[in-house]
N, C-alpha and C positions, 0 to 999 in steps of 0.2 A: 504494500499499500504505501500510498504518497503521502507527503506530509501535507496539512493544509495551510502551514505557517510559510508566508512569502519568504522568499530568499532575499538577502539584503541587496540593497541598490546602490548605485554611486559611489561615492568615496566609501562610505561604511564597507562595502564589499569588498576593499582591498586592505582593510585594517583586520590582520588576525587578532583573534581573540583567545588566549590560553583559557581564560575562564569563562563562566557562563555571562558575566557582565563587566566590560571593561569599564574603568573611570573616565571621566573625560581627559584628565590629563594624560592616563595611559595610551588612550587615542591620539591625543595631541603629540605624544612623545613619539608613536608609532607612525604618523604623518610626517613628523617633521624630520625624523631621521632620515627617511627616502629623499626629502628635498635636495636637490643638487644645486640650485640656482632660483634666485627671487630678486626682485626690487622691492623693498619696504622702507619705509620710514624708520630710522634709528629708534624712535620712541616705541615703535610697535615690536621690535627685536627686543628692546629693553623688557617690554611687558611681558613677550612670550618666555623670556628667561625667568622672569619671576614667576609664571604660572607653571612652569617646568619644575622649579627648584623643590616643591613639596615632594615631587615623585622620589627625591633622593632618599628618602624613608621608606618606601614602599616595601612590603613584606617579601615582593616577588625580585629574585636578582634580575632576571631579564628587564624588567622595567626600570629598576635602578640605573642597571648599564645603558639602557637606551637612553634616560633622563640626562645621564652626565654626559654622554656624546653629544646629545642635542644642545645641551646647555653649554658645553664647550664650543660647539659651532656657533653658537648665537653670539657668545661673549667675542668670538673671533670676528665675526663680521662687524660687531660693533665696534672694535679696536680698529678694523682695517677701512671702516667708513670714512668717505672723504668730508672734510669739514664742512658744517651747513646742514649736513643730511639731517 
């Protein structure tokens, strides 16, 4: 028999979920970890870094590792941003 529950669509279908429900921070970390290039204002990068930081204390080691890697990328992008961005 097939399930009547619809399959995930859009960006949600691309985010692996090891647990039944991923937190918004876990989803953000998974999405940002795969991001290679984007142009956004520095304040948005700073806000994203702040939102990722609480995941450093997550009980799941994969979430902690992804959060640390994403956080490092965000901080590097902030440091490399041209003045006035």
